[in-house]
C-alpha positions as CSV (number, residue, x, y, z in Angstrom):
1,M,-5.6,-32.3,2.8
2,P,-4.9,-29.3,2.4
3,S,-4.1,-27.4,-0.5
4,R,-2.0,-24.6,-1.9
5,K,-3.0,-21.6,-3.9
6,A,-1.4,-18.3,-4.0
7,L,-3.8,-15.7,-6.0
8,I,-2.5,-13.2,-8.9
9,R,-3.5,-10.5,-11.2
10,R,-1.6,-9.8,-13.9
11,P,-0.5,-6.4,-14.7
12,S,-3.0,-3.2,-15.6
13,P,-2.4,-2.3,-19.2
14,R,-2.2,1.0,-16.9
15,L,0.7,0.3,-14.7
16,A,3.3,2.5,-15.6
17,E,0.3,5.0,-13.8
18,G,1.1,3.5,-10.6
19,L,1.2,5.3,-6.8
20,V,4.2,6.2,-6.3
21,T,4.6,7.7,-2.4
22,H,8.4,7.0,-0.9
23,I,10.5,7.2,-3.7
24,E,11.2,9.1,-7.2
25,R,8.9,8.1,-10.3
26,A,10.6,6.5,-12.6
27,P,9.4,4.7,-16.3
28,V,8.4,1.5,-16.3
29,D,8.3,-1.0,-19.1
30,T,4.9,-2.5,-19.4
31,E,5.7,-5.0,-21.5
32,L,8.9,-6.1,-19.3
33,A,6.5,-6.1,-16.4
34,L,4.5,-8.6,-18.2
35,R,7.1,-11.2,-18.4
36,Q,8.3,-10.1,-15.4
37,W,4.9,-11.4,-13.5
38,E,4.4,-14.7,-15.9
39,R,8.0,-15.2,-15.0
40,Y,7.2,-14.9,-11.1
41,T,3.6,-17.0,-11.3
42,E,5.9,-20.1,-13.1
43,T,7.8,-20.2,-10.2
44,L,5.1,-20.4,-7.8
45,R,3.5,-23.3,-9.8
46,A,7.5,-24.5,-10.1
47,H,7.2,-24.9,-5.9
48,G,4.1,-26.3,-6.0
49,W,1.5,-24.1,-5.9
50,E,-1.5,-23.6,-7.9
51,T,-1.9,-19.6,-9.0
52,V,-5.4,-18.6,-9.3
53,E,-5.7,-16.1,-11.4
54,V,-8.1,-13.2,-10.5
55,A,-10.4,-11.2,-13.2
56,P,-8.0,-8.4,-14.8
57,A,-8.6,-4.9,-13.2
58,D,-7.2,-2.9,-16.3
59,D,-9.0,0.6,-15.2
60,C,-6.8,0.2,-11.6
61,P,-3.1,0.8,-12.6
62,D,-2.0,-0.4,-8.9
63,G,-4.4,-4.2,-9.2
64,V,-1.3,-6.6,-10.4
65,F,-0.3,-5.7,-6.4
66,V,-3.0,-8.0,-5.1
67,E,-2.0,-8.7,-1.7
68,D,-2.7,-5.3,-0.6
69,T,-7.0,-5.8,-0.9
70,V,-7.3,-8.6,1.8
71,V,-5.5,-10.0,4.8
72,M,-6.4,-14.1,5.2
73,F,-6.4,-15.5,8.2
74,R,-6.4,-19.3,8.6
75,N,-9.2,-19.7,5.7
76,V,-11.2,-16.6,6.8
77,A,-10.9,-13.7,4.4
78,L,-10.2,-9.4,5.4
79,V,-11.3,-7.8,1.8
80,G,-9.4,-4.6,2.8
81,R,-10.5,-1.0,2.4
82,P,-6.6,0.0,0.5
83,G,-6.2,3.7,2.4
84,A,-5.9,5.1,-1.2
85,P,-9.4,5.7,-2.7
86,S,-8.0,4.9,-6.1
87,R,-7.8,0.9,-5.3
88,R,-10.8,0.2,-3.6
89,P,-12.3,-0.6,-6.9
90,E,-9.3,-3.6,-6.9
91,T,-11.1,-5.5,-4.7
92,P,-14.1,-7.0,-5.6
93,G,-13.1,-9.3,-8.2
94,V,-11.2,-10.6,-5.5
95,E,-14.7,-10.9,-2.8
96,A,-15.1,-13.1,-5.7
97,E,-12.4,-15.4,-6.4
98,L,-12.3,-16.1,-3.0
99,T,-16.0,-17.2,-2.1
100,G,-15.6,-19.3,-5.0
101,L,-12.8,-21.0,-3.1
102,G,-14.3,-21.7,0.5
103,C,-13.1,-18.4,2.2
104,S,-15.3,-17.2,5.2
105,V,-15.0,-12.9,4.2
106,H,-15.1,-9.8,6.1
107,H,-14.6,-6.7,5.6
108,V,-13.2,-3.8,6.7
109,R,-15.8,-1.0,6.7
110,E,-15.6,3.5,6.5
111,P,-13.5,4.8,8.1
112,G,-11.2,2.0,8.2
113,T,-8.6,1.3,5.7
114,L,-6.2,-1.7,5.2
115,D,-4.2,-2.2,3.3
116,G,-2.9,-6.1,3.1
117,G,1.0,-5.1,2.8
118,D,0.7,-3.9,6.3
119,V,0.4,-7.3,7.7
120,L,2.5,-9.4,8.0
121,K,2.3,-12.7,10.1
122,T,4.3,-14.8,12.3
123,G,2.6,-18.0,13.2
124,D,-0.6,-16.7,15.3
125,T,1.2,-13.9,15.9
126,V,0.2,-10.7,13.1
127,Y,1.6,-8.2,12.8
128,V,0.3,-4.5,11.3
129,G,1.2,-1.4,9.7
130,Q,0.3,1.6,11.4
131,G,1.3,4.7,8.7
132,G,-0.3,5.8,5.5
133,R,-2.2,3.3,4.1
134,T,-3.9,1.8,7.1
135,N,-5.3,3.1,10.0
136,A,-5.6,2.8,14.1
137,A,-9.7,1.8,12.8
138,G,-9.1,-0.5,10.1
139,I,-6.4,-2.3,12.7
140,Q,-9.0,-2.7,15.3
141,Q,-11.1,-4.7,13.1
142,L,-9.0,-6.6,11.6
143,R,-8.2,-7.2,15.5
144,A,-12.3,-7.8,15.5
145,A,-12.2,-10.2,12.9
146,F,-8.4,-12.8,13.9
147,E,-8.5,-12.6,17.5
148,P,-11.5,-15.1,17.6
149,L,-9.7,-16.9,16.1
150,G,-6.5,-17.4,18.1
151,A,-4.5,-15.3,17.0
152,R,-2.2,-12.2,18.6
153,V,-2.8,-8.6,17.0
154,V,0.6,-6.4,17.3
155,A,0.5,-2.4,15.9
156,V,3.6,-1.6,14.8
157,P,4.2,1.8,13.8
158,V,5.3,2.9,9.9
159,R,6.9,6.1,8.9
160,T,9.2,5.5,6.4
161,V,8.5,3.2,3.6
162,L,4.8,2.5,1.9
163,H,3.9,-0.8,4.2
164,L,5.0,-2.4,6.8
165,K,6.3,-5.3,4.5
166,S,8.0,-2.6,2.5
167,A,10.3,-3.1,5.4
168,V,10.2,-6.4,6.5
169,T,8.7,-9.7,6.4
170,A,10.0,-13.5,7.8
171,L,11.8,-16.4,7.9
172,P,10.0,-19.3,8.3
173,D,11.5,-20.0,12.0
174,S,10.2,-16.7,12.3
175,T,12.6,-14.2,12.4
176,V,11.8,-10.7,10.9
177,I,14.1,-9.7,8.2
178,G,15.2,-6.3,7.8
179,Y,16.4,-3.2,5.8
180,E,17.7,-1.6,9.4
181,P,17.3,2.0,8.2
182,L,13.5,1.7,7.1
183,V,12.8,-0.3,9.8
184,D,11.0,1.8,13.1
185,T,11.0,0.1,15.7
186,P,13.2,-3.8,14.6
187,S,12.8,-3.8,19.1
188,V,9.4,-4.6,17.9
189,F,10.3,-8.0,16.9
190,P,11.7,-10.4,19.3
191,R,14.0,-11.8,16.5
192,F,15.1,-9.5,14.6
193,L,17.9,-9.7,11.3
194,P,19.4,-6.8,9.7
195,V,19.8,-7.8,5.7
196,P,22.5,-5.6,3.7
197,E,19.9,-4.6,0.8
198,E,16.4,-3.6,1.1
199,P,15.5,-5.8,-1.6
200,G,16.2,-8.5,0.6
201,A,13.9,-7.7,3.1
202,H,11.5,-9.3,1.3
203,V,10.6,-12.8,1.1
204,V,7.6,-15.3,-0.1
205,L,7.7,-18.8,1.6
206,L,8.0,-21.4,-1.2
207,G,8.3,-24.5,1.5
208,G,11.2,-26.9,2.5
209,G,12.8,-23.7,3.4
210,K,13.1,-22.1,-0.2
211,L,12.9,-18.2,-0.6
212,L,11.3,-16.7,-3.7
213,M,13.1,-13.5,-3.3
214,A,14.4,-10.1,-5.8
215,A,17.1,-10.9,-7.6
216,S,18.3,-7.0,-6.9
217,A,19.1,-8.4,-3.9
218,P,22.4,-11.0,-3.7
219,R,25.0,-9.8,-1.0
220,S,20.8,-10.4,1.5
221,A,20.5,-14.1,-0.9
222,E,24.3,-15.0,0.3
223,L,23.3,-14.4,3.9
224,F,19.8,-16.9,3.5
225,A,21.8,-19.6,2.0
226,R,24.5,-19.3,4.6
227,L,21.2,-19.2,7.1
228,G,21.0,-22.7,5.9
229,Y,17.9,-21.6,3.7
230,E,17.2,-22.0,-0.5
231,P,17.6,-18.4,-2.4
232,V,14.5,-18.8,-5.1
233,P,15.8,-15.2,-7.6
234,V,13.2,-13.5,-10.2
235,D,13.7,-9.8,-11.7
236,I,10.7,-7.4,-10.5
237,S,12.6,-4.7,-11.3
238,E,9.6,-3.0,-12.8
239,Y,7.3,-3.6,-9.9
240,E,10.4,-1.9,-7.5
241,K,9.9,0.9,-9.7
242,L,6.6,1.4,-7.8
243,E,7.3,0.6,-4.6
244,G,6.6,-3.1,-4.7
245,C,7.8,-6.4,-3.8
246,V,7.4,-10.3,-4.1
247,T,5.2,-10.3,-1.2
248,C,2.6,-7.9,-3.0
249,L,2.4,-10.0,-6.5
250,S,-0.1,-12.8,-4.4
251,V,-1.1,-14.1,-1.7
252,R,-1.0,-17.0,-0.5
253,L,-3.6,-19.3,0.8
254,R,-2.5,-22.3,3.1
255,D,-5.3,-23.9,5.2
256,L,-8.1,-23.7,2.4
257,P,-9.2,-27.3,2.2
258,D,-9.3,-28.9,-1.6
259,L,-12.5,-28.3,-2.2
260,R,-12.2,-30.9,-5.3
261,A,-11.4,-34.0,-2.8
């Protein structure tokens, strides 16, 4: 039976030096950030996800945002080539962990760049944001890796936020949610639901209708509850100061066979 695993990487002591592109830099409390990360990972485990900790990358301030290093489709991993050169040393440790989990591993090669935060999957549709961190060559290589597996790849322009998933994620019924002022082309999504707060655009599907989301979006949580979902809020204030959200702190692996079975 397939197991549910989540790749995580503990925050670097240099977290406060992380890149900031579209917002004003604010002081980051690294001790609070570590406690928030521990609570985030505890929440994953409490909802049936086995966490797999990637080797620390203490010299990489943004290494905790592990989702940006790889894109998964079924049991195939496409290791990215981050658009920010300073983030490229983050990928080898993630690749080593995925190889150990039995994934088939592919790579984005130069001149392609691809950040996992630019990729939103709803069923077999893979939306890919093209903007500051992911380029056309990276999208072309993602198509080559995943379309033979049945993926339908849709490129989406990203101009006002760091990554596509900084603006949108999706509910279990594949409705795409987003904070409309930051979504460049809502019409590209067959079903789009605007949310009342920017952090409310980000959810992790825990299973059973439960949505892991930021505690900073209480009105969005109320909206999701009215739709029949169960919000599971976590405080990630220190990561929000670095343009981070709940999705980018883990890589969810839903389709891997349990090698211990």
